[in-house]
C-alpha positions in Angstrom: 5.3 33.0 -60.2 1.5 32.7 -59.9 1.5 30.0 -62.7 4.1 28.2 -60.7 2.0 28.3 -57.5 -1.1 27.4 -59.4 0.5 24.2 -60.9 2.0 23.3 -57.5 -1.4 23.7 -55.9 -3.1 21.7 -58.7 -0.7 18.8 -58.5 -0.8 18.8 -54.7 -4.6 18.6 -54.7 -4.6 15.9 -57.5 -2.2 13.8 -55.4 -4.3 14.1 -52.4 -7.4 13.0 -54.4 -5.6 10.1 -55.9 -4.3 9.0 -52.5 -7.9 9.3 -50.9 -9.3 7.5 -54.0 -6.8 4.6 -53.7 -7.7 4.3 -50.0 -11.4 3.9 -50.8 -10.6 1.3 -53.4 -8.5 -0.7 -51.0 -11.3 -0.7 -48.3 -13.2 -3.9 -48.3 -16.9 -3.2 -47.5 -18.6 -6.0 -45.7 -22.3 -5.7 -45.1 -23.7 -8.0 -42.4 -27.4 -8.4 -41.9 -27.4 -8.3 -38.1 -25.5 -6.8 -35.2 -24.5 -10.3 -34.1 -22.8 -11.2 -37.4 -21.3 -7.8 -37.5 -19.6 -8.4 -34.2 -18.3 -11.8 -35.3 -16.7 -10.2 -38.4 -15.3 -7.2 -36.4 -13.4 -9.7 -34.3 -11.8 -11.6 -37.3 -11.4 -8.7 -39.7 -8.3 -7.1 -41.0 -7.7 -3.4 -41.0 -8.6 -3.1 -44.6 -12.2 -4.0 -43.8 -15.1 -1.8 -43.1 -17.9 -3.7 -41.3 -21.5 -2.3 -42.0 -24.4 -3.8 -40.0 -27.6 -3.6 -42.1 -30.1 -4.0 -39.2 -29.6 -1.6 -36.4 -29.6 -2.7 -32.8 -33.0 -3.6 -31.6 -34.6 -4.3 -35.0 -36.4 -7.7 -35.4 -35.0 -9.5 -38.4 -38.1 -11.8 -38.8 -40.2 -8.9 -39.9 -37.5 -6.4 -41.3 -38.1 -5.1 -44.8 -35.1 -3.4 -46.5 -35.5 0.3 -47.4 -34.2 1.9 -50.5 -31.3 3.1 -48.5 -30.5 -0.5 -47.4 -30.7 -1.6 -51.0 -28.0 0.9 -51.9 -25.8 -0.3 -49.1 -26.2 -3.8 -50.3 -25.3 -3.0 -53.8 -22.3 -1.1 -52.8 -20.8 -3.9 -50.8 -17.9 -6.2 -51.6 -19.2 -9.0 -49.3 -22.6 -9.6 -47.9 -23.1 -12.0 -45.0 -26.4 -13.2 -43.6 -27.5 -15.8 -41.0 -29.6 -18.1 -43.2 -32.1 -20.6 -42.0 -34.9 -18.1 -42.9 -34.0 -15.7 -40.1 -34.0 -12.8 -42.5 -37.0 -13.7 -44.6 -37.7 -10.4 -46.4 -33.9 -10.0 -47.2 -33.2 -13.3 -49.0 -35.3 -12.6 -52.1 -33.5 -9.2 -52.4 -30.0 -10.9 -52.2 -31.0 -13.1 -55.1 -31.3 -10.1 -57.3 -28.0 -8.4 -56.3 -25.0 -8.9 -58.6 -21.4 -8.1 -57.8 -20.7 -8.7 -54.1 -19.8 -12.3 -52.8 -22.8 -13.4 -50.7 -21.9 -15.7 -47.8 -24.5 -17.8 -45.9 -23.3 -18.3 -42.4 -25.5 -21.4 -42.0 -24.2 -23.5 -45.0 -21.9 -25.7 -42.9 -24.1 -26.5 -39.9 -24.6 -30.2 -39.3 -28.3 -30.8 -39.9 -28.8 -33.0 -36.9 -27.9 -30.1 -34.6 -30.5 -27.7 -36.1 -33.7 -27.5 -33.9 -37.1 -27.6 -35.7 -39.7 -25.0 -34.8 -42.1 -26.9 -32.5 -45.1 -24.8 -34.0 -44.0 -25.5 -37.6 -42.1 -28.8 -37.7 -41.0 -28.2 -41.3 -39.4 -25.0 -40.4 -36.1 -24.6 -38.5 -35.2 -22.5 -35.5 -32.6 -19.9 -36.8 -31.4 -18.7 -33.5 -28.2 -20.8 -33.7 -25.8 -18.1 -32.2 -27.0 -19.3 -28.8 -25.1 -22.5 -29.4 -21.5 -21.5 -29.2 -20.5 -24.6 -31.2 -22.6 -23.7 -34.1 -21.5 -20.1 -33.8 -17.8 -21.3 -34.0 -18.8 -23.2 -37.3 -20.3 -20.0 -38.7 -17.4 -17.9 -37.8 -15.0 -20.4 -39.4 -17.2 -20.5 -42.5 -17.2 -16.7 -42.7 -13.4 -16.6 -42.3 -12.8 -19.2 -45.0 -15.1 -17.6 -47.6 -13.6 -14.2 -47.1 -10.0 -15.6 -47.3 -11.0 -17.4 -50.5 -11.9 -14.0 -52.0 -8.9 -12.2 -50.5 -6.1 -14.8 -50.1 -3.6 -12.1 -49.2 -5.5 -11.6 -46.0 -5.9 -15.3 -45.1 -3.1 -15.4 -42.5 -4.4 -12.5 -40.5 -8.0 -13.7 -40.7 -7.1 -17.1 -39.5 -5.0 -15.7 -36.6 -7.8 -13.3 -35.5 -10.3 -16.2 -35.9 -8.3 -18.6 -33.6 -7.9 -15.9 -31.1 -11.6 -15.1 -31.1 -12.7 -18.7 -30.8 -10.6 -19.2 -27.8 -12.1 -16.2 -26.2 -15.6 -17.5 -27.0 -14.7 -20.9 -25.3 -13.6 -19.0 -22.2 -17.0 -17.1 -22.1 -18.9 -20.3 -22.6 -17.3 -21.8 -19.5 -18.3 -18.8 -17.5 -21.9 -19.0 -18.9 -22.2 -22.7 -17.9 -21.0 -21.9 -14.4 -23.7 -19.1 -14.0 -26.4 -21.2 -15.3 -25.4 -24.1 -13.0 -25.8 -21.8 -10.1 -29.5 -21.9 -10.6 -31.4 -24.7 -8.7 -32.2 -27.4 -11.3 -36.0 -27.3 -10.6 -36.0 -23.6 -11.3 -34.2 -23.6 -14.6 -37.2 -22.6 -16.9 -37.0 -19.5 -18.9 -40.4 -18.0 -20.0 -40.3 -15.4 -22.8 -42.4 -14.2 -25.7 -40.9 -16.0 -28.7 -38.8 -19.1 -28.9 -35.3 -17.7 -29.4 -33.5 -19.4 -26.6 -33.9 -23.1 -27.3 -30.2 -23.4 -28.5 -29.1 -21.5 -25.3 -31.1 -23.8 -23.2 -29.8 -26.9 -24.9 -26.2 -25.8 -24.7 -26.2 -24.7 -21.0 -29.0 -26.8 -19.3 -32.3 -24.9 -18.9 -35.8 -25.3 -20.4 -37.7 -22.7 -22.5 -41.4 -22.0 -22.5 -42.8 -19.3 -24.8 -46.0 -17.9 -26.3 -44.8 -17.9 -29.9 -42.7 -20.2 -32.0 -39.2 -19.4 -33.3 -40.5 -16.5 -35.4 -42.1 -13.4 -34.2 -44.3 -13.6 -37.2 -46.3 -16.6 -35.7 -49.5 -15.4 -34.0 -50.8 -16.1 -30.5 -53.9 -15.2 -28.7 -55.9 -15.7 -25.5 -55.6 -19.5 -25.6 -51.8 -19.4 -25.7 -51.7 -16.7 -23.0 -54.0 -18.7 -20.7 -51.9 -21.8 -21.2 -48.7 -20.0 -20.4 -50.4 -18.5 -17.2 -51.5 -22.0 -16.1 -47.9 -23.3 -16.7 -46.2 -20.5 -14.7 -48.7 -20.8 -11.8 -48.4 -24.6 -11.6 -44.6 -24.7 -11.9 -44.3 -21.6 -9.6 -41.9 -20.0 -12.0 -40.4 -17.1 -10.1 -39.8 -14.7 -13.1 -40.7 -14.3 -16.8 -38.7 -12.3 -19.2 -39.1 -9.6 -21.9 -37.0 -9.4 -25.0 -35.2 -6.5 -26.6 -37.0 -6.8 -30.0 -40.6 -7.4 -28.9 -43.2 -5.3 -27.1 -43.6 -6.1 -23.3 -47.4 -6.2 -23.7 -47.7 -10.0 -23.9 -45.7 -10.7 -20.9 -47.6 -8.1 -18.9 -50.8 -9.9 -19.8 -49.2 -13.1 -18.5 -48.2 -11.4 -15.3 -51.7 -10.0 -14.9 -53.2 -13.5 -15.4 -51.0 -15.0 -12.9 -52.0 -12.4 -10.4 -55.6 -13.1 -11.0 -54.9 -16.7 -10.0 -53.2 -15.6 -6.7 -49.6 -16.0 -7.9 -47.1 -13.2 -8.1 -44.5 -13.5 -10.8 -41.8 -11.0 -11.4 -41.0 -9.6 -14.8 -37.3 -9.7 -15.4 -35.3 -7.3 -17.7 -35.2 -7.6 -21.5 -33.1 -10.6 -22.6 -31.1 -10.1 -25.7 -32.6 -12.4 -28.5 -32.3 -11.5 -32.1 -30.1 -8.4 -31.7 -27.3 -7.3 -29.4 -28.0 -4.5 -26.9 -27.0 -1.0 -27.0 -25.4 -0.8 -23.6 -21.9 -1.5 -22.5 -21.5 -5.1 -21.8 -24.5 -6.0 -24.1 -23.2 -4.7 -27.4 -21.0 -7.7 -28.3 -21.7 -11.4 -29.0 -19.9 -12.6 -25.9 -21.4 -9.8 -23.9 -24.9 -11.0 -25.0 -24.2 -14.5 -23.8 -22.9 -13.3 -20.4 -25.7 -10.7 -19.9 -28.5 -13.3 -20.6 -26.9 -15.9 -18.3 -26.4 -13.4 -15.5 -29.9 -11.9 -15.8 -31.6 -15.3 -16.0 -29.7 -16.6 -13.0 -30.4 -13.4 -10.9 -34.2 -13.8 -11.4 -34.5 -17.5 -11.1 -32.2 -18.4 -8.2 
């Protein structure tokens, strides 16, 4: 009797292990470099997919260096998706050495004439394309197509999810435009630390003035701070903004410089630039667009 119970238990445990193992084998692990891409993919994914963001919320992709743990995550992936346009400068060389996963460059189908050059480095491009919803939709379509090519059995559900998501993005873009249009035209200048919002400004109708170029790696000093102080005072800009991936110190220096010239400028909340936020309403791509628009409008009106 004991032998019978032993064999029943053995085969039962074996069956559970095999079932669990099969489930693991059926899971498609998709590693995305940033929280922004992760949210895009979450919205088009099928239930077989596990989405893993490599960079946690609030991490600056311009200066990020992958850890040993991150390298293990990348090697274990079935699919790796990155923004491209040199946003994740430290990661690209690593991806070149990884074999096995399919690697998708979300930027591969952008029309070149729509890509903004970094004003500080004309030979470089501004990688913050997610603030242009039309370019984002191209990236999302590219990602969908590349994954469907690898997993054709999932093409129908991926395409269906993509179309639904793109429609939702269009609806959000209309809301964002209405919010920005509520700001008096002469007051539509957004002052931040680094130039992450040029695509946002181009798409929805406001100007951007910054200390740094399109990368947080670019340096600035007293000359740049003084120049920005003069601009804010001359233009009577009502508010300047922090970013969720950068220290507030530079903007505090600008505010102090304005005060020394007799002009009081407010410091608005952190805008979401190279990462989603960690609060409700800020932790999705569409939430990011709405939050930034609402925050900008509140402080510039």
